[in-house]
Biotite code that builds the C-alpha atoms (Angstrom):
import biotite.structure as struc

atoms = struc.array([
    struc.Atom([7.900, 25.235, -1.650], chain_id="A", res_id=1, res_name="MET", atom_name="CA", element="C"),
    struc.Atom([5.730, 26.203, -4.403], chain_id="A", res_id=2, res_name="GLU", atom_name="CA", element="C"),
    struc.Atom([7.022, 27.690, -8.159], chain_id="A", res_id=3, res_name="ALA", atom_name="CA", element="C"),
    struc.Atom([5.254, 28.637, -11.286], chain_id="A", res_id=4, res_name="THR", atom_name="CA", element="C"),
    struc.Atom([5.393, 26.978, -14.826], chain_id="A", res_id=5, res_name="ALA", atom_name="CA", element="C"),
    struc.Atom([7.889, 30.170, -15.849], chain_id="A", res_id=6, res_name="ARG", atom_name="CA", element="C"),
    struc.Atom([9.764, 29.707, -12.719], chain_id="A", res_id=7, res_name="GLU", atom_name="CA", element="C"),
    struc.Atom([9.982, 25.938, -13.370], chain_id="A", res_id=8, res_name="PHE", atom_name="CA", element="C"),
    struc.Atom([11.245, 26.639, -16.564], chain_id="A", res_id=9, res_name="ASN", atom_name="CA", element="C"),
    struc.Atom([14.065, 29.049, -15.610], chain_id="A", res_id=10, res_name="GLN", atom_name="CA", element="C"),
    struc.Atom([15.262, 27.338, -12.369], chain_id="A", res_id=11, res_name="ASN", atom_name="CA", element="C"),
    struc.Atom([14.683, 23.548, -12.956], chain_id="A", res_id=12, res_name="ALA", atom_name="CA", element="C"),
    struc.Atom([18.136, 22.620, -11.388], chain_id="A", res_id=13, res_name="SER", atom_name="CA", element="C"),
    struc.Atom([17.424, 24.887, -8.694], chain_id="A", res_id=14, res_name="ARG", atom_name="CA", element="C"),
    struc.Atom([14.149, 23.587, -7.894], chain_id="A", res_id=15, res_name="ILE", atom_name="CA", element="C"),
    struc.Atom([15.152, 19.807, -8.589], chain_id="A", res_id=16, res_name="LEU", atom_name="CA", element="C"),
    struc.Atom([18.093, 20.175, -5.957], chain_id="A", res_id=17, res_name="ALA", atom_name="CA", element="C"),
    struc.Atom([15.229, 21.580, -3.320], chain_id="A", res_id=18, res_name="ALA", atom_name="CA", element="C"),
    struc.Atom([13.355, 17.817, -4.452], chain_id="A", res_id=19, res_name="ALA", atom_name="CA", element="C"),
    struc.Atom([16.364, 16.141, -3.777], chain_id="A", res_id=20, res_name="GLU", atom_name="CA", element="C"),
    struc.Atom([17.273, 17.824, -0.510], chain_id="A", res_id=21, res_name="ARG", atom_name="CA", element="C"),
    struc.Atom([13.399, 16.380, 0.637], chain_id="A", res_id=22, res_name="GLY", atom_name="CA", element="C"),
    struc.Atom([11.290, 19.403, -0.241], chain_id="A", res_id=23, res_name="GLU", atom_name="CA", element="C"),
    struc.Atom([8.287, 18.778, -2.151], chain_id="A", res_id=24, res_name="ARG", atom_name="CA", element="C"),
    struc.Atom([7.512, 21.021, -4.754], chain_id="A", res_id=25, res_name="VAL", atom_name="CA", element="C"),
    struc.Atom([3.952, 22.078, -6.184], chain_id="A", res_id=26, res_name="THR", atom_name="CA", element="C"),
    struc.Atom([4.430, 23.896, -9.846], chain_id="A", res_id=27, res_name="VAL", atom_name="CA", element="C"),
    struc.Atom([1.154, 26.065, -10.632], chain_id="A", res_id=28, res_name="THR", atom_name="CA", element="C"),
    struc.Atom([0.368, 27.618, -14.062], chain_id="A", res_id=29, res_name="LYS", atom_name="CA", element="C"),
    struc.Atom([-2.221, 30.391, -14.258], chain_id="A", res_id=30, res_name="ASN", atom_name="CA", element="C"),
    struc.Atom([-2.568, 30.129, -10.396], chain_id="A", res_id=31, res_name="GLY", atom_name="CA", element="C"),
    struc.Atom([-3.814, 26.143, -10.578], chain_id="A", res_id=32, res_name="ARG", atom_name="CA", element="C"),
    struc.Atom([-1.708, 23.121, -9.259], chain_id="A", res_id=33, res_name="VAL", atom_name="CA", element="C"),
    struc.Atom([-0.289, 21.203, -12.522], chain_id="A", res_id=34, res_name="VAL", atom_name="CA", element="C"),
    struc.Atom([2.527, 19.610, -10.906], chain_id="A", res_id=35, res_name="ALA", atom_name="CA", element="C"),
    struc.Atom([3.605, 18.159, -7.483], chain_id="A", res_id=36, res_name="THR", atom_name="CA", element="C"),
    struc.Atom([7.279, 17.050, -7.485], chain_id="A", res_id=37, res_name="LEU", atom_name="CA", element="C"),
    struc.Atom([8.398, 14.889, -4.439], chain_id="A", res_id=38, res_name="SER", atom_name="CA", element="C"),
    struc.Atom([11.478, 13.034, -3.136], chain_id="A", res_id=39, res_name="PRO", atom_name="CA", element="C"),
    struc.Atom([12.251, 9.584, -4.401], chain_id="A", res_id=40, res_name="VAL", atom_name="CA", element="C"),
    struc.Atom([12.661, 7.520, -1.215], chain_id="A", res_id=41, res_name="THR", atom_name="CA", element="C"),
    struc.Atom([15.132, 4.251, -1.594], chain_id="A", res_id=42, res_name="THR", atom_name="CA", element="C"),
    struc.Atom([12.664, 2.272, 0.430], chain_id="A", res_id=43, res_name="GLU", atom_name="CA", element="C"),
    struc.Atom([11.367, -0.838, -1.089], chain_id="A", res_id=44, res_name="THR", atom_name="CA", element="C"),
    struc.Atom([7.637, -1.630, -1.028], chain_id="A", res_id=45, res_name="VAL", atom_name="CA", element="C"),
    struc.Atom([6.022, -5.127, -2.090], chain_id="A", res_id=46, res_name="ALA", atom_name="CA", element="C"),
    struc.Atom([3.616, -3.955, -5.100], chain_id="A", res_id=47, res_name="ALA", atom_name="CA", element="C"),
    struc.Atom([1.301, -6.758, -3.259], chain_id="A", res_id=48, res_name="TYR", atom_name="CA", element="C"),
    struc.Atom([1.694, -7.748, 0.443], chain_id="A", res_id=49, res_name="PRO", atom_name="CA", element="C"),
    struc.Atom([3.505, -11.053, 1.104], chain_id="A", res_id=50, res_name="THR", atom_name="CA", element="C"),
    struc.Atom([2.269, -11.822, 4.259], chain_id="A", res_id=51, res_name="ASP", atom_name="CA", element="C"),
    struc.Atom([-0.273, -10.206, 6.153], chain_id="A", res_id=52, res_name="PRO", atom_name="CA", element="C"),
    struc.Atom([0.281, -11.786, 9.414], chain_id="A", res_id=53, res_name="MET", atom_name="CA", element="C"),
    struc.Atom([4.063, -10.562, 9.462], chain_id="A", res_id=54, res_name="GLY", atom_name="CA", element="C"),
    struc.Atom([6.774, -12.824, 10.349], chain_id="A", res_id=55, res_name="ASP", atom_name="CA", element="C"),
    struc.Atom([5.307, -14.779, 12.856], chain_id="A", res_id=56, res_name="ASP", atom_name="CA", element="C"),
    struc.Atom([6.118, -18.677, 12.632], chain_id="A", res_id=57, res_name="GLU", atom_name="CA", element="C"),
    struc.Atom([3.316, -19.526, 15.326], chain_id="A", res_id=58, res_name="GLU", atom_name="CA", element="C"),
    struc.Atom([0.269, -17.873, 13.369], chain_id="A", res_id=59, res_name="GLY", atom_name="CA", element="C"),
    struc.Atom([-2.876, -19.444, 12.434], chain_id="A", res_id=60, res_name="PRO", atom_name="CA", element="C"),
    struc.Atom([-2.657, -21.769, 9.338], chain_id="A", res_id=61, res_name="VAL", atom_name="CA", element="C"),
    struc.Atom([-5.632, -21.721, 7.404], chain_id="A", res_id=62, res_name="PHE", atom_name="CA", element="C"),
    struc.Atom([-6.780, -24.964, 4.981], chain_id="A", res_id=63, res_name="TYR", atom_name="CA", element="C"),
    struc.Atom([-8.867, -25.087, 2.059], chain_id="A", res_id=64, res_name="SER", atom_name="CA", element="C"),
    struc.Atom([-10.124, -28.498, 2.584], chain_id="A", res_id=65, res_name="GLY", atom_name="CA", element="C"),
    struc.Atom([-13.153, -29.353, 4.867], chain_id="A", res_id=66, res_name="SER", atom_name="CA", element="C"),
    struc.Atom([-12.241, -30.702, 8.319], chain_id="A", res_id=67, res_name="THR", atom_name="CA", element="C"),
    struc.Atom([-15.832, -31.910, 9.009], chain_id="A", res_id=68, res_name="VAL", atom_name="CA", element="C"),
    struc.Atom([-16.360, -36.007, 8.887], chain_id="A", res_id=69, res_name="ASP", atom_name="CA", element="C"),
    struc.Atom([-19.262, -36.303, 6.703], chain_id="A", res_id=70, res_name="TRP", atom_name="CA", element="C"),
    struc.Atom([-19.033, -40.032, 6.699], chain_id="A", res_id=71, res_name="SER", atom_name="CA", element="C"),
    struc.Atom([-20.189, -40.177, 10.415], chain_id="A", res_id=72, res_name="ALA", atom_name="CA", element="C"),
    struc.Atom([-23.748, -40.132, 9.506], chain_id="A", res_id=73, res_name="GLY", atom_name="CA", element="C"),
    struc.Atom([-26.101, -37.613, 9.890], chain_id="A", res_id=74, res_name="ARG", atom_name="CA", element="C"),
    struc.Atom([-26.767, -37.758, 13.362], chain_id="A", res_id=75, res_name="GLY", atom_name="CA", element="C"),
    struc.Atom([-23.388, -36.989, 14.816], chain_id="A", res_id=76, res_name="SER", atom_name="CA", element="C"),
    struc.Atom([-22.408, -33.687, 13.433], chain_id="A", res_id=77, res_name="TYR", atom_name="CA", element="C"),
    struc.Atom([-26.098, -32.517, 13.937], chain_id="A", res_id=78, res_name="LEU", atom_name="CA", element="C"),
    struc.Atom([-26.130, -33.081, 17.966], chain_id="A", res_id=79, res_name="GLU", atom_name="CA", element="C"),
    struc.Atom([-27.478, -30.114, 19.479], chain_id="A", res_id=80, res_name="GLY", atom_name="CA", element="C"),
    struc.Atom([-29.006, -28.391, 17.151], chain_id="A", res_id=81, res_name="PHE", atom_name="CA", element="C"),
    struc.Atom([-32.325, -30.238, 18.078], chain_id="A", res_id=82, res_name="GLY", atom_name="CA", element="C"),
    struc.Atom([-31.960, -32.513, 14.701], chain_id="A", res_id=83, res_name="ALA", atom_name="CA", element="C"),
])
């Protein structure tokens, strides 16, 4: 639905009722869009995703620590790299 600023001013309750029913309303002034009214959803959306992997309890777990045993000496972890 599209309405001019003057129509919106004169028929605000009718236009807001249309938005409440689910219509998207574009308000124009002198031929250019100045506002868009859209229905409000009651769906709750988190501001930041809390679990990007979903609810999978068996998903991968990443640790910030190193898993390389540096105490083994230079030869053991460099084998196969030509060192």
